[in-house]
KEFINU-471050 format. One record per residue (C-alpha): z, x, y; residue in three letters; chain; residue number from 1. Coordinates in steps of 0.05 Angstrom, whole numbers, padded with zeros to 5 digits. Example, Ala and Ser with C-alpha at 12.3 -4.5 7.8 and 13.67 -1.06 7.14 Angstrom:
2
NODE     pz     px     py resn chain resi
NODE  00156  00246 -00090  ALA     A    1
NODE  00143  00273 -00021  SER     A    2
//
This chain:
509
NODE     pz     px     py resn chain resi
NODE -00740  00157  01233  UNK     A    1
NODE -00768  00212  01189  UNK     A    2
NODE -00697  00225  01162  UNK     A    3
NODE -00686  00152  01148  UNK     A    4
NODE -00751  00150  01106  UNK     A    5
NODE -00733  00213  01069  UNK     A    6
NODE -00664  00183  01052  UNK     A    7
NODE -00692  00122  01022  UNK     A    8
NODE -00746  00158  00984  UNK     A    9
NODE -00693  00204  00954  UNK     A   10
NODE -00649  00145  00936  UNK     A   11
NODE -00706  00107  00904  UNK     A   12
NODE -00729  00168  00868  UNK     A   13
NODE -00661  00184  00841  UNK     A   14
NODE -00653  00114  00815  UNK     A   15
NODE -00721  00117  00782  UNK     A   16
NODE -00704  00185  00750  UNK     A   17
NODE -00638  00157  00724  UNK     A   18
NODE -00671  00096  00696  UNK     A   19
NODE -00723  00139  00662  UNK     A   20
NODE -00670  00184  00635  UNK     A   21
NODE -00632  00123  00609  UNK     A   22
NODE -00693  00102  00567  UNK     A   23
NODE -00713  00174  00546  UNK     A   24
NODE -00644  00198  00527  UNK     A   25
NODE -00646  00168  00457  UNK     A   26
NODE -00712  00204  00444  UNK     A   27
NODE -00683  00274  00458  UNK     A   28
NODE -00611  00267  00442  UNK     A   29
NODE -00573  00237  00383  UNK     A   30
NODE -00533  00176  00409  UNK     A   31
NODE -00459  00184  00400  UNK     A   32
NODE -00425  00145  00346  UNK     A   33
NODE -00393  00082  00375  UNK     A   34
NODE -00353  00031  00332  UNK     A   35
NODE -00332 -00024  00379  UNK     A   36
NODE -00305 -00071  00323  UNK     A   37
NODE -00342 -00130  00353  UNK     A   38
NODE -00412 -00158  00347  UNK     A   39
NODE -00458 -00139  00404  UNK     A   40
NODE -00490 -00196  00444  UNK     A   41
NODE -00551 -00226  00410  UNK     A   42
NODE -00620 -00234  00445  UNK     A   43
NODE -00618 -00295  00489  UNK     A   44
NODE -00653 -00359  00466  UNK     A   45
NODE -00713 -00382  00505  UNK     A   46
NODE -00694 -00441  00550  UNK     A   47
NODE -00721 -00510  00532  UNK     A   48
NODE -00696 -00548  00592  UNK     A   49
NODE -00685 -00531  00665  UNK     A   50
NODE -00609 -00535  00656  UNK     A   51
NODE -00614 -00481  00603  UNK     A   52
NODE -00632 -00429  00657  UNK     A   53
NODE -00560 -00416  00675  UNK     A   54
NODE -00542 -00400  00603  UNK     A   55
NODE -00603 -00357  00596  UNK     A   56
NODE -00581 -00314  00657  UNK     A   57
NODE -00512 -00306  00628  UNK     A   58
NODE -00537 -00289  00558  UNK     A   59
NODE -00589 -00241  00584  UNK     A   60
NODE -00536 -00205  00625  UNK     A   61
NODE -00493 -00196  00562  UNK     A   62
NODE -00552 -00174  00521  UNK     A   63
NODE -00576 -00121  00570  UNK     A   64
NODE -00504 -00094  00580  UNK     A   65
NODE -00495 -00087  00506  UNK     A   66
NODE -00565 -00058  00491  UNK     A   67
NODE -00577 -00013  00551  UNK     A   68
NODE -00605  00050  00520  UNK     A   69
NODE -00559  00097  00557  UNK     A   70
NODE -00497  00054  00544  UNK     A   71
NODE -00468  00095  00485  UNK     A   72
NODE -00477  00160  00525  UNK     A   73
NODE -00443  00132  00586  UNK     A   74
NODE -00386  00103  00546  UNK     A   75
NODE -00376  00167  00507  UNK     A   76
NODE -00376  00211  00569  UNK     A   77
NODE -00329  00163  00606  UNK     A   78
NODE -00281  00157  00548  UNK     A   79
NODE -00279  00231  00538  UNK     A   80
NODE -00259  00240  00612  UNK     A   81
NODE -00208  00185  00604  UNK     A   82
NODE -00178  00221  00543  UNK     A   83
NODE -00169  00285  00583  UNK     A   84
NODE -00126  00241  00630  UNK     A   85
NODE -00087  00207  00572  UNK     A   86
NODE -00121  00140  00583  UNK     A   87
NODE -00156  00100  00529  UNK     A   88
NODE -00223  00065  00537  UNK     A   89
NODE -00211  00016  00478  UNK     A   90
NODE -00157 -00035  00468  UNK     A   91
NODE -00153 -00012  00395  UNK     A   92
NODE -00139  00062  00409  UNK     A   93
NODE -00077  00094  00442  UNK     A   94
NODE -00085  00164  00471  UNK     A   95
NODE -00023  00208  00458  UNK     A   96
NODE -00005  00277  00478  UNK     A   97
NODE -00048  00336  00462  UNK     A   98
NODE -00110  00292  00451  UNK     A   99
NODE -00081  00254  00391  UNK     A  100
NODE -00105  00185  00380  UNK     A  101
NODE -00067  00126  00349  UNK     A  102
NODE -00089  00057  00324  UNK     A  103
NODE -00064 -00002  00363  UNK     A  104
NODE -00066 -00069  00327  UNK     A  105
NODE -00043 -00104  00390  UNK     A  106
NODE  00032 -00090  00378  UNK     A  107
NODE  00030 -00022  00414  UNK     A  108
NODE  00060  00015  00353  UNK     A  109
NODE  00107 -00044  00343  UNK     A  110
NODE  00117 -00033  00269  UNK     A  111
NODE  00139  00040  00280  UNK     A  112
NODE  00184  00016  00339  UNK     A  113
NODE  00214 -00040  00299  UNK     A  114
NODE  00187 -00093  00346  UNK     A  115
NODE  00195 -00149  00327  UNK     A  116
NODE  00254 -00133  00282  UNK     A  117
NODE  00255 -00158  00212  UNK     A  118
NODE  00296 -00221  00207  UNK     A  119
NODE  00344 -00236  00151  UNK     A  120
NODE  00304 -00296  00128  UNK     A  121
NODE  00239 -00252  00126  UNK     A  122
NODE  00275 -00199  00084  UNK     A  123
NODE  00304 -00252  00037  UNK     A  124
NODE  00236 -00284  00024  UNK     A  125
NODE  00202 -00217  00017  UNK     A  126
NODE  00251 -00188 -00034  UNK     A  127
NODE  00254 -00252 -00074  UNK     A  128
NODE  00179 -00249 -00084  UNK     A  129
NODE  00182 -00174 -00098  UNK     A  130
NODE  00233 -00185 -00153  UNK     A  131
NODE  00193 -00242 -00180  UNK     A  132
NODE  00129 -00200 -00185  UNK     A  133
NODE  00169 -00144 -00219  UNK     A  134
NODE  00195 -00194 -00271  UNK     A  135
NODE  00127 -00226 -00280  UNK     A  136
NODE  00095 -00156 -00291  UNK     A  137
NODE  00148 -00139 -00341  UNK     A  138
NODE  00134 -00199 -00382  UNK     A  139
NODE  00061 -00174 -00383  UNK     A  140
NODE  00084 -00105 -00407  UNK     A  141
NODE  00073 -00070 -00340  UNK     A  142
NODE  00114 -00032 -00289  UNK     A  143
NODE  00104 -00057 -00218  UNK     A  144
NODE  00108 -00013 -00157  UNK     A  145
NODE  00094 -00020 -00083  UNK     A  146
NODE  00070  00043 -00049  UNK     A  147
NODE  00071  00049  00027  UNK     A  148
NODE  00038  00106  00065  UNK     A  149
NODE  00072  00118  00131  UNK     A  150
NODE  00038  00105  00197  UNK     A  151
NODE  00013  00167  00234  UNK     A  152
NODE  00060  00155  00294  UNK     A  153
NODE  00123  00158  00249  UNK     A  154
NODE  00104  00228  00223  UNK     A  155
NODE  00079  00257  00288  UNK     A  156
NODE  00120  00224  00343  UNK     A  157
NODE  00117  00286  00387  UNK     A  158
NODE  00041  00273  00394  UNK     A  159
NODE  00050  00200  00414  UNK     A  160
NODE  00043  00172  00483  UNK     A  161
NODE  00094  00186  00534  UNK     A  162
NODE  00126  00117  00531  UNK     A  163
NODE  00136  00123  00452  UNK     A  164
NODE  00207  00144  00436  UNK     A  165
NODE  00193  00155  00360  UNK     A  166
NODE  00202  00113  00301  UNK     A  167
NODE  00260  00064  00296  UNK     A  168
NODE  00303  00078  00234  UNK     A  169
NODE  00308  00003  00222  UNK     A  170
NODE  00233 -00010  00224  UNK     A  171
NODE  00211 -00061  00172  UNK     A  172
NODE  00184 -00010  00121  UNK     A  173
NODE  00244  00033  00122  UNK     A  174
NODE  00294 -00027  00121  UNK     A  175
NODE  00258 -00061  00064  UNK     A  176
NODE  00258  00003  00022  UNK     A  177
NODE  00333  00011  00033  UNK     A  178
NODE  00347 -00062  00015  UNK     A  179
NODE  00300 -00059 -00047  UNK     A  180
NODE  00334  00002 -00074  UNK     A  181
NODE  00406 -00023 -00059  UNK     A  182
NODE  00392 -00092 -00090  UNK     A  183
NODE  00350 -00068 -00148  UNK     A  184
NODE  00293 -00114 -00129  UNK     A  185
NODE  00240 -00064 -00151  UNK     A  186
NODE  00206  00001 -00140  UNK     A  187
NODE  00184  00006 -00065  UNK     A  188
NODE  00162  00076 -00051  UNK     A  189
NODE  00161  00083  00024  UNK     A  190
NODE  00125  00152  00029  UNK     A  191
NODE  00152  00173  00097  UNK     A  192
NODE  00200  00223  00070  UNK     A  193
NODE  00151  00264  00027  UNK     A  194
NODE  00095  00261  00077  UNK     A  195
NODE  00141  00281  00133  UNK     A  196
NODE  00168  00339  00093  UNK     A  197
NODE  00098  00363  00082  UNK     A  198
NODE  00083  00358  00156  UNK     A  199
NODE  00148  00395  00174  UNK     A  200
NODE  00125  00450  00125  UNK     A  201
NODE  00063  00459  00166  UNK     A  202
NODE  00013  00419  00128  UNK     A  203
NODE -00037  00376  00167  UNK     A  204
NODE -00020  00309  00135  UNK     A  205
NODE -00058  00269  00191  UNK     A  206
NODE -00114  00291  00235  UNK     A  207
NODE -00119  00278  00311  UNK     A  208
NODE -00177  00231  00309  UNK     A  209
NODE -00169  00185  00249  UNK     A  210
NODE -00119  00133  00226  UNK     A  211
NODE -00115  00157  00155  UNK     A  212
NODE -00077  00214  00122  UNK     A  213
NODE -00114  00278  00103  UNK     A  214
NODE -00116  00307  00034  UNK     A  215
NODE -00048  00340  00046  UNK     A  216
NODE -00015  00272  00064  UNK     A  217
NODE -00048  00241  00004  UNK     A  218
NODE -00022  00294 -00043  UNK     A  219
NODE  00049  00286 -00018  UNK     A  220
NODE  00043  00209 -00032  UNK     A  221
NODE  00010  00222 -00101  UNK     A  222
NODE  00063  00271 -00120  UNK     A  223
NODE  00118  00220 -00103  UNK     A  224
NODE  00082  00164 -00141  UNK     A  225
NODE  00069  00206 -00204  UNK     A  226
NODE  00142  00231 -00203  UNK     A  227
NODE  00164  00156 -00206  UNK     A  228
NODE  00115  00135 -00260  UNK     A  229
NODE  00135  00197 -00299  UNK     A  230
NODE  00209  00178 -00294  UNK     A  231
NODE  00189  00109 -00321  UNK     A  232
NODE  00158  00144 -00381  UNK     A  233
NODE  00088  00119 -00365  UNK     A  234
NODE  00052  00183 -00346  UNK     A  235
NODE  00057  00258 -00340  UNK     A  236
NODE  00079  00288 -00274  UNK     A  237
NODE  00035  00307 -00215  UNK     A  238
NODE -00010  00367 -00219  UNK     A  239
NODE  00005  00424 -00171  UNK     A  240
NODE -00033  00425 -00103  UNK     A  241
NODE -00059  00493 -00120  UNK     A  242
NODE -00095  00466 -00180  UNK     A  243
NODE -00136  00415 -00141  UNK     A  244
NODE -00195  00437 -00096  UNK     A  245
NODE -00193  00412 -00025  UNK     A  246
NODE -00256  00409  00021  UNK     A  247
NODE -00261  00418  00096  UNK     A  248
NODE -00280  00356  00134  UNK     A  249
NODE -00340  00383  00169  UNK     A  250
NODE -00376  00349  00229  UNK     A  251
NODE -00375  00280  00196  UNK     A  252
NODE -00303  00281  00175  UNK     A  253
NODE -00252  00223  00183  UNK     A  254
NODE -00259  00202  00253  UNK     A  255
NODE -00248  00123  00259  UNK     A  256
NODE -00208  00128  00323  UNK     A  257
NODE -00255  00176  00358  UNK     A  258
NODE -00313  00133  00338  UNK     A  259
NODE -00280  00072  00369  UNK     A  260
NODE -00282  00111  00435  UNK     A  261
NODE -00351  00140  00420  UNK     A  262
NODE -00326  00211  00427  UNK     A  263
NODE -00330  00234  00353  UNK     A  264
NODE -00388  00282  00372  UNK     A  265
NODE -00349  00309  00431  UNK     A  266
NODE -00285  00331  00395  UNK     A  267
NODE -00270  00379  00339  UNK     A  268
NODE -00257  00344  00273  UNK     A  269
NODE -00207  00375  00225  UNK     A  270
NODE -00186  00335  00164  UNK     A  271
NODE -00185  00372  00098  UNK     A  272
NODE -00197  00324  00039  UNK     A  273
NODE -00209  00313 -00035  UNK     A  274
NODE -00281  00301 -00057  UNK     A  275
NODE -00282  00231 -00086  UNK     A  276
NODE -00357  00235 -00104  UNK     A  277
NODE -00348  00297 -00143  UNK     A  278
NODE -00287  00270 -00179  UNK     A  279
NODE -00321  00208 -00205  UNK     A  280
NODE -00389  00241 -00220  UNK     A  281
NODE -00410  00222 -00288  UNK     A  282
NODE -00355  00170 -00299  UNK     A  283
NODE -00376  00097 -00315  UNK     A  284
NODE -00360  00050 -00257  UNK     A  285
NODE -00366 -00025 -00271  UNK     A  286
NODE -00367 -00074 -00214  UNK     A  287
NODE -00334 -00140 -00227  UNK     A  288
NODE -00379 -00181 -00182  UNK     A  289
NODE -00441 -00179 -00139  UNK     A  290
NODE -00411 -00132 -00087  UNK     A  291
NODE -00419 -00056 -00098  UNK     A  292
NODE -00385 -00026 -00036  UNK     A  293
NODE -00320  00011 -00041  UNK     A  294
NODE -00279 -00051 -00027  UNK     A  295
NODE -00309 -00088 -00087  UNK     A  296
NODE -00268 -00100 -00149  UNK     A  297
NODE -00286 -00048 -00199  UNK     A  298
NODE -00265 -00008 -00262  UNK     A  299
NODE -00269  00067 -00270  UNK     A  300
NODE -00269  00093 -00341  UNK     A  301
NODE -00242  00163 -00333  UNK     A  302
NODE -00259  00188 -00404  UNK     A  303
NODE -00187  00212 -00412  UNK     A  304
NODE -00162  00187 -00479  UNK     A  305
NODE -00089  00168 -00494  UNK     A  306
NODE -00073  00152 -00423  UNK     A  307
NODE -00045  00085 -00394  UNK     A  308
NODE -00086  00036 -00354  UNK     A  309
NODE -00073  00028 -00280  UNK     A  310
NODE -00086 -00032 -00234  UNK     A  311
NODE -00088 -00008 -00164  UNK     A  312
NODE -00090 -00060 -00108  UNK     A  313
NODE -00107 -00020 -00046  UNK     A  314
NODE -00129 -00010  00023  UNK     A  315
NODE -00166  00048  00054  UNK     A  316
NODE -00110  00098  00047  UNK     A  317
NODE -00124  00098 -00027  UNK     A  318
NODE -00192  00132 -00020  UNK     A  319
NODE -00161  00201 -00010  UNK     A  320
NODE -00110  00192 -00065  UNK     A  321
NODE -00156  00164 -00118  UNK     A  322
NODE -00188  00230 -00141  UNK     A  323
NODE -00117  00255 -00155  UNK     A  324
NODE -00101  00195 -00199  UNK     A  325
NODE -00163  00200 -00244  UNK     A  326
NODE -00135  00250 -00296  UNK     A  327
NODE -00071  00211 -00308  UNK     A  328
NODE -00103  00145 -00333  UNK     A  329
NODE -00155  00125 -00384  UNK     A  330
NODE -00177  00069 -00338  UNK     A  331
NODE -00165  00050 -00266  UNK     A  332
NODE -00178 -00022 -00244  UNK     A  333
NODE -00189 -00025 -00168  UNK     A  334
NODE -00186 -00086 -00120  UNK     A  335
NODE -00179 -00087 -00047  UNK     A  336
NODE -00121 -00124 -00015  UNK     A  337
NODE -00171 -00164  00027  UNK     A  338
NODE -00182 -00203 -00038  UNK     A  339
NODE -00108 -00214 -00050  UNK     A  340
NODE -00043 -00175 -00053  UNK     A  341
NODE -00025 -00206 -00120  UNK     A  342
NODE -00075 -00206 -00178  UNK     A  343
NODE -00048 -00237 -00243  UNK     A  344
NODE -00119 -00252 -00264  UNK     A  345
NODE -00134 -00176 -00266  UNK     A  346
NODE -00068 -00163 -00303  UNK     A  347
NODE -00085 -00214 -00356  UNK     A  348
NODE -00155 -00188 -00362  UNK     A  349
NODE -00143 -00113 -00367  UNK     A  350
NODE -00068 -00110 -00391  UNK     A  351
NODE -00049 -00049 -00349  UNK     A  352
NODE  00015 -00012 -00362  UNK     A  353
NODE  00024  00002 -00288  UNK     A  354
NODE  00009 -00043 -00229  UNK     A  355
NODE  00011 -00008 -00161  UNK     A  356
NODE  00003 -00045 -00094  UNK     A  357
NODE -00015  00008 -00042  UNK     A  358
NODE -00010 -00022  00029  UNK     A  359
NODE -00002  00008  00098  UNK     A  360
NODE  00062  00005  00136  UNK     A  361
NODE  00038 -00048  00184  UNK     A  362
NODE  00014 -00091  00128  UNK     A  363
NODE  00077 -00088  00087  UNK     A  364
NODE  00113 -00150  00113  UNK     A  365
NODE  00054 -00193  00097  UNK     A  366
NODE  00041 -00161  00028  UNK     A  367
NODE  00091 -00201 -00010  UNK     A  368
NODE  00076 -00271  00013  UNK     A  369
NODE  00036 -00284 -00051  UNK     A  370
NODE  00058 -00286 -00121  UNK     A  371
NODE  00114 -00320 -00162  UNK     A  372
NODE  00157 -00360 -00117  UNK     A  373
NODE  00224 -00332 -00134  UNK     A  374
NODE  00263 -00287 -00183  UNK     A  375
NODE  00287 -00325 -00245  UNK     A  376
NODE  00359 -00350 -00237  UNK     A  377
NODE  00416 -00336 -00285  UNK     A  378
NODE  00427 -00401 -00322  UNK     A  379
NODE  00487 -00434 -00352  UNK     A  380
NODE  00488 -00419 -00429  UNK     A  381
NODE  00463 -00481 -00463  UNK     A  382
NODE  00471 -00502 -00537  UNK     A  383
NODE  00409 -00464 -00564  UNK     A  384
NODE  00428 -00400 -00528  UNK     A  385
NODE  00502 -00408 -00552  UNK     A  386
NODE  00476 -00411 -00622  UNK     A  387
NODE  00438 -00347 -00614  UNK     A  388
NODE  00499 -00311 -00587  UNK     A  389
NODE  00544 -00338 -00642  UNK     A  390
NODE  00495 -00318 -00699  UNK     A  391
NODE  00473 -00250 -00672  UNK     A  392
NODE  00493 -00187 -00712  UNK     A  393
NODE  00525 -00131 -00673  UNK     A  394
NODE  00489 -00064 -00667  UNK     A  395
NODE  00502 -00002 -00628  UNK     A  396
NODE  00430  00019 -00616  UNK     A  397
NODE  00424 -00001 -00542  UNK     A  398
NODE  00446  00024 -00474  UNK     A  399
NODE  00456 -00019 -00412  UNK     A  400
NODE  00443  00036 -00362  UNK     A  401
NODE  00448 -00005 -00297  UNK     A  402
NODE  00483 -00070 -00285  UNK     A  403
NODE  00502 -00093 -00216  UNK     A  404
NODE  00508 -00151 -00169  UNK     A  405
NODE  00480 -00144 -00098  UNK     A  406
NODE  00462 -00185 -00037  UNK     A  407
NODE  00394 -00184 -00007  UNK     A  408
NODE  00386 -00200  00068  UNK     A  409
NODE  00412 -00269  00083  UNK     A  410
NODE  00471 -00263  00036  UNK     A  411
NODE  00435 -00286 -00028  UNK     A  412
NODE  00466 -00254 -00090  UNK     A  413
NODE  00424 -00224 -00145  UNK     A  414
NODE  00439 -00189 -00209  UNK     A  415
NODE  00400 -00130 -00237  UNK     A  416
NODE  00402 -00101 -00307  UNK     A  417
NODE  00362 -00047 -00341  UNK     A  418
NODE  00367 -00004 -00404  UNK     A  419
NODE  00339 -00006 -00474  UNK     A  420
NODE  00352 -00040 -00542  UNK     A  421
NODE  00316 -00027 -00607  UNK     A  422
NODE  00315 -00057 -00675  UNK     A  423
NODE  00307  00011 -00711  UNK     A  424
NODE  00254 -00023 -00755  UNK     A  425
NODE  00185  00002 -00776  UNK     A  426
NODE  00153 -00050 -00729  UNK     A  427
NODE  00174 -00093 -00671  UNK     A  428
NODE  00190 -00163 -00687  UNK     A  429
NODE  00186 -00190 -00617  UNK     A  430
NODE  00200 -00169 -00544  UNK     A  431
NODE  00242 -00231 -00531  UNK     A  432
NODE  00311 -00214 -00506  UNK     A  433
NODE  00371 -00241 -00466  UNK     A  434
NODE  00425 -00214 -00422  UNK     A  435
NODE  00490 -00254 -00422  UNK     A  436
NODE  00548 -00252 -00373  UNK     A  437
NODE  00616 -00280 -00394  UNK     A  438
NODE  00676 -00287 -00350  UNK     A  439
NODE  00728 -00337 -00323  UNK     A  440
NODE  00671 -00373 -00287  UNK     A  441
NODE  00633 -00388 -00350  UNK     A  442
NODE  00575 -00357 -00390  UNK     A  443
NODE  00506 -00345 -00358  UNK     A  444
NODE  00442 -00321 -00389  UNK     A  445
NODE  00375 -00294 -00365  UNK     A  446
NODE  00312 -00278 -00405  UNK     A  447
NODE  00291 -00206 -00418  UNK     A  448
NODE  00226 -00174 -00439  UNK     A  449
NODE  00246 -00116 -00481  UNK     A  450
NODE  00179 -00079 -00484  UNK     A  451
NODE  00181 -00028 -00427  UNK     A  452
NODE  00159  00041 -00452  UNK     A  453
NODE  00217  00088 -00471  UNK     A  454
NODE  00188  00149 -00504  UNK     A  455
NODE  00255  00182 -00498  UNK     A  456
NODE  00285  00129 -00544  UNK     A  457
NODE  00229  00137 -00594  UNK     A  458
NODE  00237  00212 -00592  UNK     A  459
NODE  00313  00208 -00600  UNK     A  460
NODE  00308  00164 -00664  UNK     A  461
NODE  00243  00194 -00687  UNK     A  462
NODE  00213  00125 -00694  UNK     A  463
NODE  00151  00105 -00658  UNK     A  464
NODE  00166  00031 -00655  UNK     A  465
NODE  00229  00047 -00615  UNK     A  466
NODE  00187  00063 -00554  UNK     A  467
NODE  00177 -00009 -00538  UNK     A  468
NODE  00252 -00020 -00525  UNK     A  469
NODE  00263 -00016 -00450  UNK     A  470
NODE  00280 -00075 -00403  UNK     A  471
NODE  00292 -00083 -00329  UNK     A  472
NODE  00301 -00149 -00293  UNK     A  473
NODE  00329 -00178 -00230  UNK     A  474
NODE  00359 -00250 -00229  UNK     A  475
NODE  00380 -00297 -00173  UNK     A  476
NODE  00454 -00305 -00179  UNK     A  477
NODE  00472 -00344 -00118  UNK     A  478
NODE  00528 -00393 -00132  UNK     A  479
NODE  00554 -00354 -00193  UNK     A  480
NODE  00630 -00361 -00191  UNK     A  481
NODE  00666 -00300 -00166  UNK     A  482
NODE  00703 -00255 -00217  UNK     A  483
NODE  00697 -00204 -00270  UNK     A  484
NODE  00641 -00212 -00323  UNK     A  485
NODE  00628 -00175 -00387  UNK     A  486
NODE  00554 -00161 -00406  UNK     A  487
NODE  00520 -00170 -00471  UNK     A  488
NODE  00444 -00159 -00488  UNK     A  489
NODE  00410 -00193 -00547  UNK     A  490
NODE  00342 -00183 -00580  UNK     A  491
NODE  00301 -00217 -00634  UNK     A  492
NODE  00300 -00177 -00697  UNK     A  493
NODE  00270 -00199 -00764  UNK     A  494
NODE  00290 -00273 -00777  UNK     A  495
NODE  00348 -00272 -00729  UNK     A  496
NODE  00379 -00236 -00668  UNK     A  497
NODE  00418 -00172 -00655  UNK     A  498
NODE  00474 -00163 -00605  UNK     A  499
NODE  00501 -00103 -00565  UNK     A  500
NODE  00560 -00102 -00515  UNK     A  501
NODE  00552 -00061 -00451  UNK     A  502
NODE  00607 -00010 -00435  UNK     A  503
NODE  00613 -00032 -00364  UNK     A  504
NODE  00633 -00098 -00333  UNK     A  505
NODE  00613 -00127 -00264  UNK     A  506
NODE  00644 -00166 -00210  UNK     A  507
NODE  00605 -00225 -00180  UNK     A  508
NODE  00615 -00225 -00105  UNK     A  509
//
């Protein structure tokens, strides 16, 4: 009997001690960071009728469960133990090998695995919109690029979960990048190759406990972007990594995945990064609306004179890259993709020379569902166009650098042409231009904007006005009769038009 009483007293005492500890824990220890990506249960409403008692009991249970003082500590401890066993305590986090964490959007790394695969119809619609955006931007005097940071699991497959077999070479981002390049739809910079190369060289381009790339990963992406913008004649090349100071992450470094599990205070965070606050210190930042958080539309005036204007449509991966971009532009206009992947309103307002859409690999298939409906089509030469062709004066100051037919997914043909053509006049008459294809199947024309920056042309002719001479356009060409076609380009000059014949001919498929 005495033993039985002692047992119950110890049991009751232990329960009371645990309950007291649960309430006292927040007073003596900092609660672990826990981001559950859901709203916690609100306090229950007081019942007004007897039949409300059942709802009160259910709401009270949910409220107590979500607001129990020791709850974050218990979740953190449990999830840390689960991590050691390779098990996740959150449906949004996958625990891989060696303590690495990966984000799960519900597809279980489906974008990297190529599941579901990209259909021909999806690729066709995506690339048609891409080409239309590029043509629209060119008409506004801007280059258009899509920049895609790779997912963490594609770069570090060896740290993924045991069931993950590595990235599928035909995953949507890789497939779309190949098709865009082959068909000339536009500049899609899938940054997997440069980021993977940096990782293989021993640079920690991603950290174990966060979704985003580190400063090393962002630098690899920045260098690839600036190399491309430099090749287009818009900017200088990337600065060397050795010239840009990088900071250690510290105890509060990038940790979104660890925070989802509540274990960020129980793991070692290591994510070297670039200091954005120091980079923008003293630079005027103008917000374009009532919001002032980092996702709000805003304009950074960098104070660097003589540089182009950049419109950057972005997600959270841009934060680490942004300090690197500041020295290359006089003004950077920022807008988050949650407010739209396509912003012609900002293009019209700020007149950027470069428009960059930065979007993560999982978001890429949805990123080009907005915008101009399709690429402009080659049209049969009508009477006014025929009169322009007949009256144009021949000139040799041009170069059709690329001209090719291709087929995007779904078998739809397109035609891409790029190069330059200048008036060699003190000032530019107009950017209006034409490309004309002539063959046995007839004569077909497409409108060109001949105003893309070509500093190389201006330097060659020692004439500043010749810089605004570049062109690049993609046209829908489905239904064009098969056969050989010669190519001519035409440009407004003074009161009339000038004409130039391309050296190459093309064959319509």
